[in-house]
C-alpha positions in Angstrom: 106.4 114.4 100.1 106.9 116.3 103.1 106.5 114.8 106.4 103.6 115.8 109.4 105.0 117.2 112.6 104.2 115.3 115.8 103.5 112.4 117.3 104.2 109.2 115.1 102.0 106.6 113.8 102.4 103.5 116.7 102.9 100.1 114.4 99.7 97.9 115.5 101.4 94.9 114.3 104.8 94.5 116.6 105.3 94.5 119.9 108.4 94.9 121.4 109.3 94.4 124.7 112.9 94.5 125.8 115.1 92.2 128.5 112.8 89.8 129.4 115.3 87.1 131.2 114.3 83.2 130.0 116.1 79.9 129.9 117.0 78.4 127.5 115.2 74.4 127.1 116.4 72.8 123.8 115.9 72.8 119.9 113.8 70.8 118.1 112.8 70.1 114.5 109.0 71.0 114.0 107.2 68.1 111.0 107.9 71.1 108.0 111.3 70.3 108.7 112.1 73.8 110.9 114.1 74.2 113.8 112.0 75.3 117.2 114.2 77.2 119.8 112.4 76.7 123.1 112.8 79.6 126.2 111.4 79.3 129.5 110.7 82.8 131.0 112.6 82.9 134.4 110.6 86.6 134.7 107.6 87.7 136.2 104.8 86.5 133.8 103.3 90.2 133.8 107.1 91.2 131.7 104.8 89.8 128.2 101.2 91.4 129.5 100.9 93.0 126.5 101.0 90.3 124.6 99.3 88.1 126.8 96.4 90.6 127.1 95.9 90.2 123.6 94.7 87.1 123.1 92.8 87.8 126.4 90.9 90.7 124.7 91.0 87.8 121.7 90.5 84.6 121.6 91.1 82.9 118.2 94.9 85.5 118.6 97.4 82.1 118.3 100.5 83.0 120.0 104.1 82.1 120.6 104.0 81.3 124.4 102.2 79.0 126.5 101.9 78.1 129.7 103.0 74.9 131.4 101.0 72.6 134.5 103.7 73.5 136.8 103.0 77.5 135.6 106.0 78.0 133.6 106.1 80.1 130.8 107.0 78.8 127.8 108.8 80.6 124.3 109.0 79.6 121.0 110.8 81.1 118.6 111.5 78.9 115.2 115.6 79.7 115.0 115.7 81.5 111.5 114.3 84.5 113.7 117.2 83.5 116.3 120.5 86.1 116.2 123.0 83.2 117.4 121.2 80.0 118.4 123.8 77.8 117.5 126.1 78.9 120.8 122.9 78.6 123.8 123.6 75.6 125.9 120.5 74.1 127.5 119.9 75.7 131.2 121.7 78.8 130.5 120.2 82.7 131.7 119.1 84.7 129.0 119.3 88.7 128.7 116.3 88.6 125.7 114.6 91.3 123.0 112.0 90.1 121.6 109.4 91.1 119.0 106.1 89.5 118.0 105.2 89.9 114.7 101.4 90.2 114.1 100.7 87.6 110.7 97.8 86.4 109.6 96.6 83.8 107.1 93.7 82.9 104.7 93.3 79.1 104.4 90.5 76.6 103.5 89.6 76.9 107.2 89.8 80.9 107.5 91.3 83.2 108.3 94.9 82.8 110.9 95.3 86.0 113.2 98.5 85.5 115.5 102.1 86.5 116.4 105.3 85.0 116.1 109.1 86.1 118.0 111.4 87.2 116.1 115.2 87.4 118.7 117.2 90.5 116.8 119.2 90.6 120.6 120.6 87.4 123.4 123.1 87.9 125.9 123.8 85.5 128.6 123.5 86.6 131.9 126.1 86.7 133.1 126.6 85.2 137.3 126.3 87.9 139.3 123.2 88.4 137.3 121.7 86.0 138.7 122.8 85.6 142.5 120.5 89.7 142.1 118.3 88.2 141.2 117.7 85.6 144.3 
């Protein structure tokens, strides 16, 4: 089958956001035996505007992001979707590319929709990069 010329079709089920500055906080195991990595956003919150706007338009969408009482934005990632989780050092700054992938599950209580994060690229932020941010 020949491909059509023109603009490629938009994939509405993935949102890719590159070069997000985060700080690694911790890794914990949940009740399902999944290792969960917690990262604090150190970029302005508007860096995640494209994914946050989805929830603003539909409150039933679940996101792996929340804002704490002190207005810190926390990202929650399963370790299996993180490329190098074993090398992470607490309270260290990293630059990540985040691929937010949509899911939809039918449960006894109805349909559950949301996004989870895959991090295909993570690198430690260099000291001179940290100084440039301040």
